[in-house]
N, C-alpha and C positions, 0 to 999 in steps of 0.2 A: 540571515543564517551564516554561520561560520563556514568558510570554504576549507577544503581539505586536499592536501596533495596525496598522490598515490602512495608515497612513503608513509604518510600518517595513517593509512588504512592497513599497514602491514601487520598490525596486531589482530586484525579481523580477517577471518577466512571468507573470501567472497565466493559463495557457492553458486552464484547466479540467481539465487532466491533472495538475497539480501544485498541491496545496492547501497552505494555510498556516494557522497558528493566529492568532486575534485578528481575523479578518475575518468579521463577522456573516453575510454572504451565503454564505460558504464553510463555515459551522460544521457543517452536516450531514455533509459529506464529510470534513472534518477529524476529527470525532468518530468517524465510521465507521472511518477508518483508525487512529485512536488506539486504538479498542477492540481491533483486531487486534494492535497493538504491545503492549498490556497483556497480552493472552492469551499472546503468544510470549515476553515478557520473561523469565519464569522459566527458559527454556532457555538464556539468556545468562549465568546467574549464574557469576561468577568466570571468565568465558571471554574469549578473544581473539576479537573479533567483527569481521567485515567486513560493512558494509552496502553491497551492490552496487546503486547507484541510490538515493542518499540524499535527493534532492530538496531541500526547504527545510531539512532537518536535524533537525526536531523529533523524528522517530522515533529517529534515532541517539542523540540526547540522552536520550531516555527509556530506551533500552537501556543507555546508559552508566551509569545508576544501579545496574544490576545486574552489568555486565560488568567484567572486569579492565581492558580497553581496547577502544575502538571506533575502527576506521578507516572514515571516511565517504567513499565513492567516488561520483563522478558525472561524466558526460561534459560537462555544461554548465558553462562557465567562470564565468558570473555566479552560478550556484548554489553552486559550491564556494567562491567568494570570500565569498558571503553566509554560508555555514555556518561558515567559518573565523573570521569576525568575530563572528558571533552566538553560537556555541557553542564557546568556547575549550577546553572539556573534551574535545573530539574531535580526533583526528588526521584531517586532510582531504587528499585527493588527487584530482586530475582524471585520469580514465582511461577507456578504452573497455571496456565489459563483455565484449566479444568476447575480450579478452586481459587477464585480471585482473592488475594490476601488483603481485602478491605472490608469494612463493616457494612452491614445492610443499610441501604438508603443513604449512603454517605457521599456520593458523587453526583455532579450535575450532568456530566458527559462521559461516555465511554467511547473512545476512538479505537477502531480496529481496521487498519488499512492493509490490504493484501496479506491477510493472515488466515481468515476463516477457511480458506480452501486447503489449508494445511492440517486442520483439526479433525480428529477421528470422531468426536462427539460434538457436532455443530449445534444441535439442539440443546445439549447440556451446557455448552458455553453461553448460548443466548439466555438460558435460564439464569446463569450466574450474572450476566450483564443486567438482566431485569432486577435481580436481587439487590445489586449494589447501587442502582440508580434511584434517586429520589423520584417521587411522583412528578411527572412532567419532564423528567430527565431524558436526554437525547442519546441515542446510539448512532454513531457514525461509522459506516462500513463501506469499504471498497473491496472488490474481488474481481478476478478475471472473468470475463463472459465465456461460459462454456461453449456457446454457439460459435465463437470465433477461435477459441483455444483448442477444443476437442469436439468438433462439430458432429462427428460420426459415431461417437461412443460415449457411454456413461463412465468409462474408465479413463482417467486422465493420462495423457501421454507423458506429462511431467511427473517424474518419479517422486517429487517432493509434495505433490498434491494428493489429498485423499478423496475429495469430492469437489468438483467445480459446479457452478450454478449458472443457469440461464436467468434472464430477468424475471420470468414468472416463478421460477423455483426459489429465487432469493426472496421475492415478495411473499410467497407462501410460507417460507421458513420463518421469516420475521413475524408475520401475522400469527402463525401457529405457536410462536413463543410468547404471544400476548402483547406484541407491540403494535402500535398504529404507524403505518408507513406514510410519512408525510411527503417524501420525495424519493423518486427513483430515476436517476439519470445515467447516461452513458458517456464514456470518454472516447472521442474520435480524433483522428488527425485533422488539424486545421489546414488552411490553404498552403502554408509553407511546407508542411510535412507531406501533403498530397503531392506537391511538386517534387519532393525528394523521393517519394514512392515511384513516380514516373522516371526519375533519373536513374534509379537503381533497380531497373528491371521489373517494376510493378509493386515492390514492397521493400522499404528500407528495413523492416523487421527481418524479413527472410534473408536479405543481404547480410545483416549482422550475424544471424544464426548460421549462415553458410560458412562464415569465417571461423566462428567459435567451434561449431560442431565438426568442422573439417580439420581441426588442429589438436595437437596434444595439449593437455591442461597447462595453462600459463604460457603457451608458445604460439599463440595466434599471431599471424602476420596480416595486418590490416592494410588494404589498399589505401593509399594516401587520400584520395578523394573521398572515400567512404568515411574514414576516420575524421577528416576535417568536417564533413557534413554532420556526423554524429555529435562531435564535440561542440558544434554551434547550435544545437537544439536548445530551446528555452521552454519554460513552462507555458508561456503564452502561445506556443505553437500547437497546443492541444485545445480542442473544443469540447466543452462539457454541457450537455443539455438533454432534453427528453426525446429528441428526434431519433428515430430508427434504432431503438434500443437493441433489437436483435442483432444488428450489425456492429454494435459498439465493441471496443477493445476491452474495456473494464466497466464494471457497474459501480455506481455510487449511490448509496442509500442513506437517508436520514429517517430514523424511526424513533417514536416517542413511547415512553413507559406511561400508561394511563395513571 
């Protein structure tokens, strides 16, 4: 995947909900998302792939190493312009995820990573995914685990999220939309990140949030040790599997259209 300096992301507004490569302060979140893309990439081998909600485009570019072709779709016009310029190997289109701008039964894989929690009509979106997939086509989804993000409420604390899902809720939602759920895994910290959790007061996530939330936008002052540890995180530092789903950070699902 192409690396990117902080200056090269200046055309994209980093809201905290769309991460990008090459930004040291964003590296933990970028690598966490990248780990999920690596885990799901084998399902895209030689496939016609639609990434519904491509963001900065790094994930679609990673999937394109395995796929026959990748169509990167996003509603945000600056994002799609950036993706088209930065990742010429991708086909890029601006469109609404409520009405996917592709023909019925025309794709092998729909990838939707860290997006469904932002959608007002999740069931309607899944119906669109089912429509555009060929029989036997795969839907690849990741989303934050509600049980670790907002454990005490059905209302997300994150103002960008409309509805977060627990493992059982994601499973029910996919099956209710007519999919067969073939895999449901969780993303956890591996040993190196568990060590960083201990070093930073029990949670490297909370340590990062304390810096960002306690600062004016764009003016966060990072402790040198914390920033160095965040910048050194790799995708291999995350563990993805079926153990202890309720305690996972993110959920990862593979569902099939019958």
